[in-house]
C-alpha positions in Angstrom: 0.0 0.0 0.0 2.6 2.5 -1.0 0.0 4.4 -3.0 -1.5 6.1 0.1 1.8 7.6 1.4 2.7 8.8 -2.1 -0.7 10.5 -2.5 -0.4 12.1 1.0 3.1 13.3 0.1 2.0 14.8 -3.2 -0.9 16.6 -1.6 1.6 18.2 0.9 4.1 19.3 -1.7 1.7 20.4 -4.4 1.4 23.9 -3.1 5.2 24.2 -3.2 5.2 22.9 -6.7 2.5 25.4 -7.7 4.5 28.3 -6.3 7.5 27.4 -8.5 5.6 26.5 -11.6 2.4 28.6 -11.5 -1.0 27.7 -10.3 -1.7 24.1 -11.2 -5.5 24.2 -11.1 -6.7 27.8 -11.3 -10.4 28.5 -10.9 -11.8 29.2 -14.3 -15.3 30.3 -13.3 -17.0 31.7 -10.4 -17.3 35.1 -8.8 -13.9 34.9 -7.1 -12.2 34.4 -10.4 -14.3 37.2 -12.0 -13.2 39.6 -9.3 -9.6 38.4 -9.5 -9.7 39.3 -13.2 -11.1 42.8 -12.4 -8.6 43.5 -9.7 -5.7 42.4 -12.0 -6.9 44.8 -14.6 -8.2 42.1 -17.0 -11.8 43.1 -17.8 -13.1 41.0 -20.7 -16.5 40.5 -22.1 -17.3 37.4 -20.0 -15.9 38.9 -16.9 -17.8 42.1 -17.4 -21.1 40.3 -18.1 -20.9 38.6 -14.7 -21.9 41.9 -13.0 -25.5 41.2 -14.2 -25.7 38.1 -12.0 -24.1 40.0 -9.1 -26.8 42.7 -9.4 -29.6 40.2 -9.7 -28.5 38.4 -6.6 -28.4 41.8 -4.8 -24.6 42.1 -4.4 -24.6 45.6 -5.6 -21.2 46.6 -4.0 -19.4 43.8 -5.9 -21.4 44.6 -9.1 -20.5 48.3 -8.8 -16.7 47.4 -8.5 -16.9 45.2 -11.5 -19.0 47.5 -13.7 -17.0 50.5 -12.9 -13.7 48.8 -13.8 -15.3 47.5 -17.0 -16.8 50.9 -17.9 -13.4 52.6 -17.4 -12.0 50.0 -19.8 -14.6 51.1 -22.4 -17.3 48.4 -22.1 -20.4 50.5 -22.9 -22.9 47.9 -21.6 -21.4 48.3 -18.1 -21.7 52.1 -18.4 -25.5 51.7 -18.7 -25.4 49.3 -15.7 -23.5 51.9 -13.6 -26.2 54.4 -14.6 -28.9 52.0 -13.4 -27.1 51.5 -10.0 -26.5 55.2 -9.5 -30.1 56.1 -10.6 -31.6 53.7 -8.1 -29.2 54.0 -5.2 -27.9 50.4 -5.4 -24.6 49.8 -3.7 -24.2 53.6 -3.0 -26.5 56.6 -2.5 -28.8 57.5 -5.4 -27.0 59.9 -7.7 -28.9 61.1 -10.7 -26.0 63.3 -11.9 -23.6 60.3 -12.0 -26.3 58.2 -13.7 -26.7 60.8 -16.4 -22.9 61.0 -16.8 -22.7 57.3 -17.4 -25.5 57.4 -19.9 -23.7 60.3 -21.7 -20.5 58.4 -21.9 -22.2 55.3 -23.2 -24.1 57.4 -25.8 -20.9 59.2 -26.9 -19.3 55.7 -27.3 -22.1 54.8 -29.7 -24.1 52.5 -27.4 -27.8 52.5 -28.5 -29.1 51.9 -24.9 -26.8 54.7 -23.7 -28.3 57.0 -26.4 -31.8 56.1 -25.4 -31.2 56.5 -21.6 -29.3 59.8 -22.1 -32.2 61.0 -24.2 -34.6 60.2 -21.4 -32.3 62.0 -18.9 -32.4 65.1 -21.2 -36.1 65.0 -21.7 -36.8 64.6 -18.0 -34.0 66.9 -16.8 -32.9 64.2 -14.4 -29.2 64.5 -13.5 -28.7 66.9 -16.3 -30.2 70.2 -17.6 -33.5 69.6 -19.3 -33.3 69.8 -23.0 -36.2 68.1 -24.7 -35.0 68.7 -28.3 -31.6 67.2 -27.6 -33.3 64.3 -25.7 -35.5 63.5 -28.6 -32.5 63.6 -31.0 -30.8 61.0 -28.8 -33.9 58.8 -28.7 -34.1 59.2 -32.5 -30.4 58.1 -32.8 -31.1 55.0 -30.7 -34.1 54.2 -32.9 -31.9 54.6 -36.0 -29.6 52.1 -34.4 -32.5 49.7 -34.2 -33.4 49.9 -30.5 -37.0 48.8 -30.4 -37.9 50.7 -27.2 -36.7 53.9 -28.8 -38.9 53.2 -31.8 -41.8 52.6 -29.4 -41.2 55.9 -27.7 -41.1 57.7 -31.0 -44.4 56.0 -32.0 -46.0 57.3 -28.8 -45.0 60.9 -29.6 -42.3 60.8 -26.9 -44.8 60.2 -24.2 -42.6 58.9 -21.4 -45.5 56.9 -19.9 -44.9 54.5 -22.8 -41.5 53.4 -21.4 -41.7 54.3 -17.7 -44.2 52.8 -15.3 -46.4 55.4 -13.7 -45.3 54.1 -10.4 -42.0 55.8 -11.0 -43.4 59.2 -11.8 -42.6 60.5 -8.4 -38.9 59.9 -9.1 -38.9 62.0 -12.3 -41.1 64.8 -11.1 -39.6 68.3 -10.7 -38.4 69.1 -7.2 -40.3 72.5 -7.3 
């Protein structure tokens, strides 16, 4: 039964071998690996998309760290997620100005959802100075990019009730 002592020996020295020759069995998936990628400055499409699951499970602080790193690396979809987090106070206090800024950045980078969301920000005057004409132009640009919700808003004559539940009207009402 020499096999058991050999296995026990290998288990004891394998961490030493790993230090000299790299990680023998790195985690390939899972949230720890995702965050390791982010913290090592390696945001890629799969890593950045994991923030969706973090948000859905309610881990907004982790999602915010991931989305912000990915947004700073230019991933426009994560810019719109940062906007959603800031707009709704998830993982940090509600911040309409930061939300609108994320939407603007995504729009300027050519993201149709960013264009649409920034258009809504401008039409409402939420987080940014109200400018309905510029807002409609942004919605129109998103519709030209093929975004169905933007086309729906155009078809409704830019009536925001078409795309926003009336339960949220309190959030978008003027403060005075």
